[in-house]
Structures are given as structure tokens and as C-alpha cells.
N, CA, C and O atoms as a GROMACS GRO file, in nm:
protein
  500
    1MET      N    1   0.083  -0.141   0.027
    1MET     CA    2  -0.009   0.024   0.003
    1MET      C    3   0.050   0.164   0.005
    1MET      O    4   0.073   0.182   0.125
    2LYS      N    5   0.068   0.217  -0.027
    2LYS     CA    6   0.087   0.364  -0.082
    2LYS      C    7   0.053   0.488  -0.100
    2LYS      O    8  -0.001   0.525  -0.205
    3ALA      N    9   0.093   0.610   0.048
    3ALA     CA   10   0.059   0.711   0.049
    3ALA      C   11   0.230   0.837  -0.010
    3ALA      O   12   0.351   0.863  -0.007
    4GLN      N   13   0.022   0.882  -0.076
    4GLN     CA   14   0.125   1.051  -0.103
    4GLN      C   15   0.070   1.203   0.017
    4GLN      O   16  -0.027   1.270   0.052
    5LEU      N   17   0.264   1.176   0.044
    5LEU     CA   18   0.225   1.300   0.186
    5LEU      C   19   0.263   1.419   0.072
    5LEU      O   20   0.345   1.426  -0.019
    6THR      N   21   0.153   1.513   0.130
    6THR     CA   22   0.245   1.637   0.053
    6THR      C   23   0.181   1.784   0.204
    6THR      O   24   0.101   1.800   0.296
    7LYS      N   25   0.275   1.840   0.141
    7LYS     CA   26   0.296   1.955   0.295
    7LYS      C   27   0.276   2.106   0.185
    7LYS      O   28   0.355   2.159   0.108
    8PHE      N   29   0.106   2.146   0.229
    8PHE     CA   30   0.091   2.301   0.239
    8PHE      C   31   0.132   2.399   0.215
    8PHE      O   32   0.126   2.376   0.094
    9ILE      N   33   0.150   2.445   0.217
    9ILE     CA   34   0.130   2.592   0.280
    9ILE      C   35   0.137   2.694   0.350
    9ILE      O   36   0.132   2.794   0.278
   10GLY      N   37   0.151   2.728   0.501
   10GLY     CA   38   0.111   2.753   0.664
   10GLY      C   39   0.114   2.578   0.721
   10GLY      O   40   0.019   2.548   0.793
   11GLY      N   41   0.172   2.514   0.704
   11GLY     CA   42   0.207   2.394   0.766
   11GLY      C   43   0.113   2.304   0.764
   11GLY      O   44   0.117   2.245   0.872
   12TYR      N   45   0.011   2.255   0.684
   12TYR     CA   46  -0.025   2.150   0.656
   12TYR      C   47  -0.048   2.087   0.582
   12TYR      O   48  -0.072   2.107   0.463
   13VAL      N   49  -0.043   1.933   0.681
   13VAL     CA   50   0.039   1.817   0.596
   13VAL      C   51  -0.091   1.720   0.522
   13VAL      O   52  -0.194   1.708   0.588
   14ALA      N   53  -0.086   1.682   0.447
   14ALA     CA   54  -0.218   1.602   0.328
   14ALA      C   55  -0.152   1.470   0.333
   14ALA      O   56  -0.030   1.461   0.319
   15VAL      N   57  -0.235   1.359   0.353
   15VAL     CA   58  -0.251   1.243   0.337
   15VAL      C   59  -0.321   1.245   0.172
   15VAL      O   60  -0.385   1.335   0.119
   16THR      N   61  -0.293   1.151   0.133
   16THR     CA   62  -0.416   1.094  -0.024
   16THR      C   63  -0.379   0.875  -0.002
   16THR      O   64  -0.274   0.812  -0.021
   17LEU      N   65  -0.473   0.842   0.029
   17LEU     CA   66  -0.478   0.695   0.030
   17LEU      C   67  -0.614   0.623   0.052
   17LEU      O   68  -0.726   0.663   0.083
   18ALA      N   69  -0.559   0.499   0.024
   18ALA     CA   70  -0.727   0.463  -0.015
   18ALA      C   71  -0.826   0.399   0.122
   18ALA      O   72  -0.788   0.322   0.210
   19PRO      N   73  -1.001   0.477   0.096
   19PRO     CA   74  -1.060   0.437   0.242
   19PRO      C   75  -1.026   0.357   0.348
   19PRO      O   76  -0.993   0.425   0.445
   20ASP      N   77  -1.024   0.276   0.361
   20ASP     CA   78  -1.016   0.189   0.412
   20ASP      C   79  -0.882   0.226   0.514
   20ASP      O   80  -0.888   0.257   0.633
   21LYS      N   81  -0.772   0.213   0.436
   21LYS     CA   82  -0.651   0.296   0.519
   21LYS      C   83  -0.580   0.436   0.593
   21LYS      O   84  -0.475   0.463   0.651
   22ALA      N   85  -0.715   0.511   0.549
   22ALA     CA   86  -0.747   0.654   0.564
   22ALA      C   87  -0.786   0.652   0.743
   22ALA      O   88  -0.746   0.724   0.835
   23ILE      N   89  -0.888   0.524   0.741
   23ILE     CA   90  -0.975   0.544   0.858
   23ILE      C   91  -0.861   0.504   0.989
   23ILE      O   92  -0.830   0.576   1.084
   24GLU      N   93  -0.803   0.343   0.952
   24GLU     CA   94  -0.690   0.347   1.051
   24GLU      C   95  -0.654   0.440   1.080
   24GLU      O   96  -0.670   0.497   1.188
   25LEU      N   97  -0.563   0.491   0.935
   25LEU     CA   98  -0.470   0.658   1.020
   25LEU      C   99  -0.526   0.720   1.110
   25LEU      O  100  -0.497   0.741   1.227
   26ILE      N  101  -0.603   0.745   1.050
   26ILE     CA  102  -0.719   0.892   1.154
   26ILE      C  103  -0.799   0.859   1.273
   26ILE      O  104  -0.858   0.935   1.351
   27GLU      N  105  -0.788   0.709   1.272
   27GLU     CA  106  -0.781   0.613   1.416
   27GLU      C  107  -0.665   0.607   1.513
   27GLU      O  108  -0.670   0.649   1.629
   28ARG      N  109  -0.554   0.548   1.453
   28ARG     CA  110  -0.451   0.544   1.515
   28ARG      C  111  -0.407   0.663   1.541
   28ARG      O  112  -0.361   0.664   1.655
   29LEU      N  113  -0.398   0.775   1.484
   29LEU     CA  114  -0.330   0.918   1.554
   29LEU      C  115  -0.437   0.974   1.610
   29LEU      O  116  -0.395   1.080   1.658
   30ARG      N  117  -0.545   0.965   1.632
   30ARG     CA  118  -0.649   1.016   1.766
   30ARG      C  119  -0.632   0.923   1.877
   30ARG      O  120  -0.679   0.949   1.988
   31GLU      N  121  -0.565   0.812   1.851
   31GLU     CA  122  -0.528   0.740   1.973
   31GLU      C  123  -0.329   0.877   2.008
   31GLU      O  124  -0.298   0.980   2.067
   32ARG      N  125  -0.266   0.772   1.920
   32ARG     CA  126  -0.137   0.881   1.915
   32ARG      C  127  -0.177   0.979   2.009
   32ARG      O  128  -0.180   0.970   2.132
   33LEU      N  129  -0.206   1.068   1.940
   33LEU     CA  130  -0.149   1.256   1.954
   33LEU      C  131  -0.356   1.238   2.115
   33LEU      O  132  -0.447   1.306   2.067
   34GLY      N  133  -0.380   1.201   2.187
   34GLY     CA  134  -0.508   1.175   2.212
   34GLY      C  135  -0.561   1.298   2.219
   34GLY      O  136  -0.572   1.374   2.315
   35LYS      N  137  -0.604   1.315   2.068
   35LYS     CA  138  -0.731   1.438   2.012
   35LYS      C  139  -0.807   1.436   1.828
   35LYS      O  140  -0.749   1.422   1.720
   36GLY      N  141  -0.913   1.451   1.852
   36GLY     CA  142  -0.957   1.485   1.752
   36GLY      C  143  -1.120   1.455   1.805
   36GLY      O  144  -1.102   1.396   1.911
   37GLY      N  145  -1.238   1.465   1.787
   37GLY     CA  146  -1.326   1.544   1.855
   37GLY      C  147  -1.449   1.506   1.759
   37GLY      O  148  -1.434   1.408   1.686
   38GLU      N  149  -1.543   1.561   1.755
   38GLU     CA  150  -1.630   1.559   1.636
   38GLU      C  151  -1.591   1.543   1.504
   38GLU      O  152  -1.650   1.478   1.417
   39ASP      N  153  -1.462   1.620   1.492
   39ASP     CA  154  -1.455   1.623   1.313
   39ASP      C  155  -1.378   1.480   1.324
   39ASP      O  156  -1.412   1.445   1.211
   40VAL      N  157  -1.320   1.399   1.358
   40VAL     CA  158  -1.257   1.257   1.370
   40VAL      C  159  -1.396   1.189   1.330
   40VAL      O  160  -1.406   1.107   1.239
   41ASP      N  161  -1.511   1.236   1.418
   41ASP     CA  162  -1.614   1.088   1.410
   41ASP      C  163  -1.704   1.164   1.261
   41ASP      O  164  -1.787   1.097   1.200
   42ASP      N  165  -1.679   1.277   1.228
   42ASP     CA  166  -1.761   1.324   1.119
   42ASP      C  167  -1.722   1.346   0.970
   42ASP      O  168  -1.789   1.405   0.886
   43THR      N  169  -1.563   1.270   0.950
   43THR     CA  170  -1.461   1.262   0.875
   43THR      C  171  -1.492   1.076   0.855
   43THR      O  172  -1.517   1.036   0.742
   44ILE      N  173  -1.488   0.990   0.956
   44ILE     CA  174  -1.507   0.888   0.948
   44ILE      C  175  -1.622   0.797   0.885
   44ILE      O  176  -1.635   0.678   0.859
   45ARG      N  177  -1.697   0.912   0.874
   45ARG     CA  178  -1.869   0.885   0.859
   45ARG      C  179  -1.802   0.919   0.684
   45ARG      O  180  -1.780   0.838   0.594
   46MET      N  181  -1.786   1.049   0.685
   46MET     CA  182  -1.774   1.103   0.540
   46MET      C  183  -1.705   0.969   0.459
   46MET      O  184  -1.769   0.937   0.358
   47ILE      N  185  -1.617   0.909   0.479
   47ILE     CA  186  -1.561   0.803   0.405
   47ILE      C  187  -1.625   0.689   0.459
   47ILE      O  188  -1.525   0.649   0.518
   48LYS      N  189  -1.706   0.609   0.486
   48LYS     CA  190  -1.718   0.527   0.514
   48LYS      C  191  -1.877   0.521   0.411
   48LYS      O  192  -1.936   0.430   0.352
   49ASN      N  193  -1.896   0.636   0.425
   49ASN     CA  194  -1.999   0.686   0.331
   49ASN      C  195  -1.989   0.707   0.188
   49ASN      O  196  -2.087   0.759   0.133
   50PHE      N  197  -1.833   0.658   0.077
   50PHE     CA  198  -1.804   0.795  -0.022
   50PHE      C  199  -1.818   0.812  -0.086
   50PHE      O  200  -1.786   0.914  -0.149
   51ASP      N  201  -1.910   0.676  -0.135
   51ASP     CA  202  -1.992   0.722  -0.273
   51ASP      C  203  -2.136   0.863  -0.238
   51ASP      O  204  -2.126   0.958  -0.316
   52VAL      N  205  -2.222   0.871  -0.162
   52VAL     CA  206  -2.294   0.948  -0.092
   52VAL      C  207  -2.235   1.048  -0.085
   52VAL      O  208  -2.274   1.149  -0.144
   53PHE      N  209  -2.124   1.044  -0.010
   53PHE     CA  210  -2.022   1.214   0.005
   53PHE      C  211  -1.964   1.252  -0.171
   53PHE      O  212  -1.981   1.358  -0.232
   54TYR      N  213  -1.904   1.142  -0.214
   54TYR     CA  214  -1.811   1.157  -0.348
   54TYR      C  215  -1.948   1.293  -0.455
   54TYR      O  216  -1.934   1.406  -0.502
   55GLU      N  217  -2.079   1.183  -0.449
   55GLU     CA  218  -2.218   1.283  -0.512
   55GLU      C  219  -2.221   1.409  -0.504
   55GLU      O  220  -2.235   1.503  -0.581
   56PHE      N  221  -2.195   1.382  -0.320
   56PHE     CA  222  -2.268   1.537  -0.271
   56PHE      C  223  -2.172   1.652  -0.363
   56PHE      O  224  -2.212   1.750  -0.426
   57MET      N  225  -2.023   1.596  -0.342
   57MET     CA  226  -1.892   1.771  -0.374
   57MET      C  227  -1.952   1.729  -0.504
   57MET      O  228  -1.981   1.841  -0.546
   58ARG      N  229  -1.987   1.653  -0.590
   58ARG     CA  230  -1.938   1.693  -0.736
   58ARG      C  231  -2.073   1.763  -0.812
   58ARG      O  232  -2.064   1.817  -0.922
   59LYS      N  233  -2.200   1.753  -0.737
   59LYS     CA  234  -2.303   1.829  -0.720
   59LYS      C  235  -2.300   1.978  -0.686
   59LYS      O  236  -2.341   2.086  -0.728
   60LYS      N  237  -2.252   1.939  -0.617
   60LYS     CA  238  -2.204   2.144  -0.536
   60LYS      C  239  -2.101   2.159  -0.544
   60LYS      O  240  -2.044   2.231  -0.463
   61PHE      N  241  -2.043   2.106  -0.629
   61PHE     CA  242  -1.905   2.117  -0.706
   61PHE      C  243  -1.862   2.182  -0.615
   61PHE      O  244  -1.878   2.304  -0.612
   62LYS      N  245  -1.798   2.115  -0.521
   62LYS     CA  246  -1.666   2.089  -0.392
   62LYS      C  247  -1.579   2.053  -0.438
   62LYS      O  248  -1.600   1.977  -0.533
   63GLU      N  249  -1.461   2.077  -0.410
   63GLU     CA  250  -1.332   2.040  -0.394
   63GLU      C  251  -1.295   1.974  -0.290
   63GLU      O  252  -1.231   1.870  -0.306
   64PHE      N  253  -1.325   2.016  -0.168
   64PHE     CA  254  -1.319   1.951  -0.007
   64PHE      C  255  -1.484   1.943   0.096
   64PHE      O  256  -1.586   2.005   0.122
   65LEU      N  257  -1.438   1.866   0.113
   65LEU     CA  258  -1.525   1.871   0.260
   65LEU      C  259  -1.501   1.849   0.375
   65LEU      O  260  -1.465   1.739   0.416
   66THR      N  261  -1.522   1.978   0.464
   66THR     CA  262  -1.502   2.012   0.601
   66THR      C  263  -1.610   1.899   0.706
   66THR      O  264  -1.732   1.907   0.723
   67PRO      N  265  -1.543   1.830   0.743
   67PRO     CA  266  -1.578   1.801   0.882
   67PRO      C  267  -1.637   1.893   0.998
   67PRO      O  268  -1.577   1.998   1.021
   68LYS      N  269  -1.779   1.854   1.093
   68LYS     CA  270  -1.787   1.994   1.191
   68LYS      C  271  -1.713   1.940   1.235
   68LYS      O  272  -1.662   1.829   1.219
   69LYS      N  273  -1.698   2.060   1.329
   69LYS     CA  274  -1.573   2.105   1.491
   69LYS      C  275  -1.675   2.116   1.575
   69LYS      O  276  -1.793   2.141   1.551
   70ASN      N  277  -1.605   2.091   1.701
   70ASN     CA  278  -1.676   2.155   1.791
   70ASN      C  279  -1.587   2.272   1.843
   70ASN      O  280  -1.465   2.289   1.854
   71ILE      N  281  -1.713   2.356   1.874
   71ILE     CA  282  -1.631   2.514   1.880
   71ILE      C  283  -1.552   2.474   1.995
   71ILE      O  284  -1.437   2.517   2.001
   72SER      N  285  -1.603   2.384   2.106
   72SER     CA  286  -1.484   2.428   2.218
   72SER      C  287  -1.419   2.295   2.214
   72SER      O  288  -1.378   2.261   2.325
   73ASP      N  289  -1.398   2.210   2.119
   73ASP     CA  290  -1.233   2.118   2.034
   73ASP      C  291  -1.131   2.261   1.964
   73ASP      O  292  -1.010   2.281   1.975
   74MET      N  293  -1.208   2.320   1.913
   74MET     CA  294  -1.122   2.451   1.844
   74MET      C  295  -1.047   2.531   1.954
   74MET      O  296  -0.939   2.588   1.945
   75ILE      N  297  -1.120   2.523   2.048
   75ILE     CA  298  -1.065   2.653   2.175
   75ILE      C  299  -0.936   2.594   2.224
   75ILE      O  300  -0.824   2.647   2.220
   76ARG      N  301  -0.979   2.438   2.284
   76ARG     CA  302  -0.903   2.335   2.306
   76ARG      C  303  -0.801   2.270   2.201
   76ARG      O  304  -0.781   2.149   2.212
   77ALA      N  305  -0.737   2.340   2.104
   77ALA     CA  306  -0.667   2.204   2.025
   77ALA      C  307  -0.694   2.142   2.020
   77ALA      O  308  -0.611   2.055   1.996
   78ASN      N  309  -0.859   2.089   2.034
   78ASN     CA  310  -0.844   1.922   1.966
   78ASN      C  311  -0.906   1.895   1.889
   78ASN      O  312  -0.987   1.803   1.893
   79VAL      N  313  -0.874   2.007   1.745
   79VAL     CA  314  -0.907   1.894   1.602
   79VAL      C  315  -0.812   1.890   1.562
   79VAL      O  316  -0.712   1.960   1.574
   80MET      N  317  -0.852   1.754   1.478
   80MET     CA  318  -0.677   1.700   1.397
   80MET      C  319  -0.702   1.725   1.260
   80MET      O  320  -0.618   1.744   1.171
   81ILE      N  321  -0.845   1.722   1.250
   81ILE     CA  322  -0.893   1.779   1.089
   81ILE      C  323  -0.939   1.814   1.031
   81ILE      O  324  -1.061   1.799   1.031
   82ASP      N  325  -0.858   1.907   0.914
   82ASP     CA  326  -0.915   2.095   0.857
   82ASP      C  327  -1.042   2.074   0.728
   82ASP      O  328  -1.135   2.132   0.672
   83LYS      N  329  -0.990   1.984   0.730
   83LYS     CA  330  -1.065   1.857   0.532
   83LYS      C  331  -1.042   1.709   0.439
   83LYS      O  332  -0.944   1.635   0.450
   84ILE      N  333  -1.117   1.697   0.379
   84ILE     CA  334  -1.115   1.564   0.282
   84ILE      C  335  -1.091   1.589   0.179
   84ILE      O  336  -1.070   1.696   0.122
   85LYS      N  337  -1.093   1.544   0.166
   85LYS     CA  338  -1.092   1.546  -0.041
   85LYS      C  339  -1.147   1.380  -0.138
   85LYS      O  340  -1.071   1.310  -0.206
   86LEU      N  341  -1.275   1.358  -0.116
   86LEU     CA  342  -1.313   1.183  -0.192
   86LEU      C  343  -1.231   1.210  -0.330
   86LEU      O  344  -1.223   1.332  -0.336
   87ILE      N  345  -1.181   1.167  -0.416
   87ILE     CA  346  -1.135   1.141  -0.529
   87ILE      C  347  -1.144   0.947  -0.596
   87ILE      O  348  -1.073   0.856  -0.551
   88LYS      N  349  -1.241   0.932  -0.698
   88LYS     CA  350  -1.200   0.844  -0.789
   88LYS      C  351  -1.126   0.890  -0.877
   88LYS      O  352  -1.136   1.006  -0.917
   89ASN      N  353  -1.023   0.792  -0.929
   89ASN     CA  354  -1.001   0.752  -1.074
   89ASN      C  355  -0.982   0.690  -1.057
   89ASN      O  356  -0.871   0.675  -1.006
   90GLY      N  357  -1.087   0.551  -1.087
   90GLY     CA  358  -1.067   0.434  -1.175
   90GLY      C  359  -1.050   0.351  -1.022
   90GLY      O  360  -1.103   0.241  -1.009
   91GLU      N  361  -0.969   0.417  -0.906
   91GLU     CA  362  -1.006   0.345  -0.735
   91GLU      C  363  -1.050   0.471  -0.668
   91GLU      O  364  -1.063   0.583  -0.716
   92LYS      N  365  -1.072   0.422  -0.529
   92LYS     CA  366  -1.107   0.532  -0.466
   92LYS      C  367  -0.988   0.560  -0.369
   92LYS      O  368  -0.901   0.478  -0.338
   93LEU      N  369  -0.999   0.685  -0.326
   93LEU     CA  370  -0.874   0.746  -0.288
   93LEU      C  371  -0.962   0.862  -0.146
   93LEU      O  372  -1.084   0.874  -0.131
   94VAL      N  373  -0.861   0.926  -0.068
   94VAL     CA  374  -0.922   1.022   0.046
   94VAL      C  375  -0.785   1.089   0.078
   94VAL      O  376  -0.693   1.027   0.131
   95MET      N  377  -0.777   1.227   0.040
   95MET     CA  378  -0.737   1.320   0.092
   95MET      C  379  -0.720   1.409   0.180
   95MET      O  380  -0.766   1.523   0.169
   96ILE      N  381  -0.617   1.348   0.329
   96ILE     CA  382  -0.730   1.400   0.424
   96ILE      C  383  -0.620   1.522   0.475
   96ILE      O  384  -0.525   1.476   0.536
   97ILE      N  385  -0.620   1.640   0.462
   97ILE     CA  386  -0.533   1.748   0.495
   97ILE      C  387  -0.618   1.839   0.644
   97ILE      O  388  -0.720   1.906   0.660
   98PHE      N  389  -0.438   1.760   0.774
   98PHE     CA  390  -0.494   1.754   0.865
   98PHE      C  391  -0.502   1.942   0.932
   98PHE      O  392  -0.518   2.039   0.858
   99ASP      N  393  -0.489   1.947   1.047
   99ASP     CA  394  -0.501   2.089   1.114
   99ASP      C  395  -0.318   2.087   1.139
   99ASP      O  396  -0.225   2.006   1.144
  100ARG      N  397  -0.346   2.235   1.148
  100ARG     CA  398  -0.200   2.292   1.173
  100ARG      C  399  -0.104   2.218   1.256
  100ARG      O  400   0.013   2.192   1.228
  101SER      N  401  -0.159   2.192   1.347
  101SER     CA  402  -0.154   2.123   1.469
  101SER      C  403  -0.081   2.029   1.485
  101SER      O  404   0.007   2.013   1.569
  102VAL      N  405  -0.142   1.911   1.340
  102VAL     CA  406  -0.092   1.748   1.374
  102VAL      C  407   0.048   1.811   1.272
  102VAL      O  408   0.066   1.877   1.169
  103ASP      N  409   0.152   1.713   1.419
  103ASP     CA  410   0.247   1.767   1.329
  103ASP      C  411   0.310   1.651   1.203
  103ASP      O  412   0.286   1.532   1.225
  104GLU      N  413   0.400   1.693   1.055
  104GLU     CA  414   0.466   1.598   1.007
  104GLU      C  415   0.465   1.434   1.014
  104GLU      O  416   0.441   1.334   0.946
  105LYS      N  417   0.518   1.485   1.177
  105LYS     CA  418   0.664   1.322   1.229
  105LYS      C  419   0.496   1.265   1.246
  105LYS      O  420   0.426   1.255   1.146
  106ASP      N  421   0.462   1.243   1.336
  106ASP     CA  422   0.344   1.198   1.415
  106ASP      C  423   0.259   1.144   1.280
  106ASP      O  424   0.203   1.047   1.330
  107VAL      N  425   0.214   1.148   1.134
  107VAL     CA  426   0.165   1.145   1.059
  107VAL      C  427   0.291   1.060   0.993
  107VAL      O  428   0.269   0.939   1.000
  108VAL      N  429   0.394   1.085   0.943
  108VAL     CA  430   0.558   0.944   0.875
  108VAL      C  431   0.490   0.862   1.005
  108VAL      O  432   0.402   0.777   0.994
  109GLU      N  433   0.528   0.891   1.083
  109GLU     CA  434   0.547   0.737   1.180
  109GLU      C  435   0.426   0.657   1.214
  109GLU      O  436   0.411   0.534   1.215
  110THR      N  437   0.338   0.759   1.244
  110THR     CA  438   0.204   0.618   1.220
  110THR      C  439   0.121   0.531   1.094
  110THR      O  440   0.030   0.449   1.101
  111LEU      N  441   0.211   0.603   0.949
  111LEU     CA  442   0.183   0.545   0.853
  111LEU      C  443   0.285   0.470   0.822
  111LEU      O  444   0.285   0.400   0.721
  112LYS      N  445   0.406   0.475   0.924
  112LYS     CA  446   0.503   0.379   0.889
  112LYS      C  447   0.494   0.236   0.932
  112LYS      O  448   0.526   0.128   0.881
  113GLU      N  449   0.424   0.286   1.075
  113GLU     CA  450   0.360   0.168   1.213
  113GLU      C  451   0.215   0.057   1.100
  113GLU      O  452   0.162  -0.042   1.150
  114MET      N  453   0.185   0.098   0.976
  114MET     CA  454   0.072   0.078   0.927
  114MET      C  455   0.097  -0.012   0.742
  114MET      O  456   0.030  -0.056   0.649
  115ASN      N  457   0.289   0.012   0.799
  115ASN     CA  458   0.344  -0.053   0.698
  115ASN      C  459   0.301   0.014   0.567
  115ASN      O  460   0.275  -0.064   0.475
  116VAL      N  461   0.291   0.117   0.549
  116VAL     CA  462   0.273   0.219   0.434
  116VAL      C  463   0.336   0.305   0.378
  116VAL      O  464   0.356   0.421   0.411
  117GLU      N  465   0.377   0.232   0.265
  117GLU     CA  466   0.511   0.278   0.188
  117GLU      C  467   0.470   0.387   0.148
  117GLU      O  468   0.360   0.379   0.092
  118ILE      N  469   0.545   0.557   0.156
  118ILE     CA  470   0.516   0.720   0.132
  118ILE      C  471   0.623   0.753   0.043
  118ILE      O  472   0.744   0.736   0.039
  119GLU      N  473   0.492   0.834  -0.060
  119GLU     CA  474   0.569   0.882  -0.160
  119GLU      C  475   0.524   1.022  -0.134
  119GLU      O  476   0.409   1.049  -0.101
  120TYR      N  477   0.653   1.141  -0.154
  120TYR     CA  478   0.664   1.230  -0.024
  120TYR      C  479   0.545   1.372  -0.228
  120TYR      O  480   0.522   1.355  -0.348
  121VAL      N  481   0.536   1.413  -0.188
  121VAL     CA  482   0.469   1.471  -0.304
  121VAL      C  483   0.518   1.624  -0.320
  121VAL      O  484   0.518   1.686  -0.213
  122GLU      N  485   0.550   1.678  -0.405
  122GLU     CA  486   0.544   1.839  -0.391
  122GLU      C  487   0.464   1.922  -0.432
  122GLU      O  488   0.458   1.929  -0.554
  123HIS      N  489   0.378   2.010  -0.357
  123HIS     CA  490   0.301   2.070  -0.390
  123HIS      C  491   0.248   2.237  -0.436
  123HIS      O  492   0.223   2.343  -0.377
  124ALA      N  493   0.251   2.195  -0.551
  124ALA     CA  494   0.256   2.299  -0.629
  124ALA      C  495   0.193   2.420  -0.602
  124ALA      O  496   0.071   2.433  -0.607
  125SER      N  497   0.295   2.539  -0.564
  125SER     CA  498   0.168   2.648  -0.520
  125SER      C  499   0.139   2.823  -0.574
  125SER      O  500   0.042   2.885  -0.531
   0.00000   0.00000   0.00000
């Protein structure tokens, strides 16, 4: 299994991988970092219902979906996921853009623990 890791301006880390691995990554990071509330639950729900939310994105001309975030989680810096993108290119993929508070090192270490090969991709800004 391979994942693409991209670093965006502003310190956002993004990972693109298969839906099942995306859910596993989110759950492992939640456990590792001890953070993530409603945003994580909503993201997992969107990924599990990939086709429904993909059609919603397409019909609304949206490039990204933003999970629900609890205000108290935002104040306590408990948010883990900024937004996601659902991709269909012959295969289903999920791009997760993590909150700025999520360190690239933690994402990379978690992917390695999952035995996922990491491909670093430059972001054209």
C-alpha cells in the first residue's frame, strides 16, 4: 500500500490513500495524539459513506468537504482534521488535510507503523 504525503503552505500536512487505510490512519493518530473529537467522527462517517459524499461534492461543485467541528474542541486545540477530498480515478482515494497542530513527524511515523510506503509529493502553490 502506498500513500502520498504533501506539505502545504501554512504548515498543513495532507495524505492521500485508500479509504480503509485513511480510516485506520485517522484512528491510530487519534489514539497517538489524544486529540480529535467531532471532526474525526464526522470524517470517518464521510469516508465510510464515500459514494454518497462523493456525489454530494460533485453536485455542489465542491473540491473539499469540511467535517463538523465543535467550538470547544477548536478552543482546546483538540481538532485533528481540517478537511478531506474524495477522489475517484479508477480507484477510490481520500486526501486528508490535517489541522496545523498535527505534526508531519507523527503522520509519517503512524504510516510506517501501518506498513504503508510513503511517496512525498511537492505541492505546486
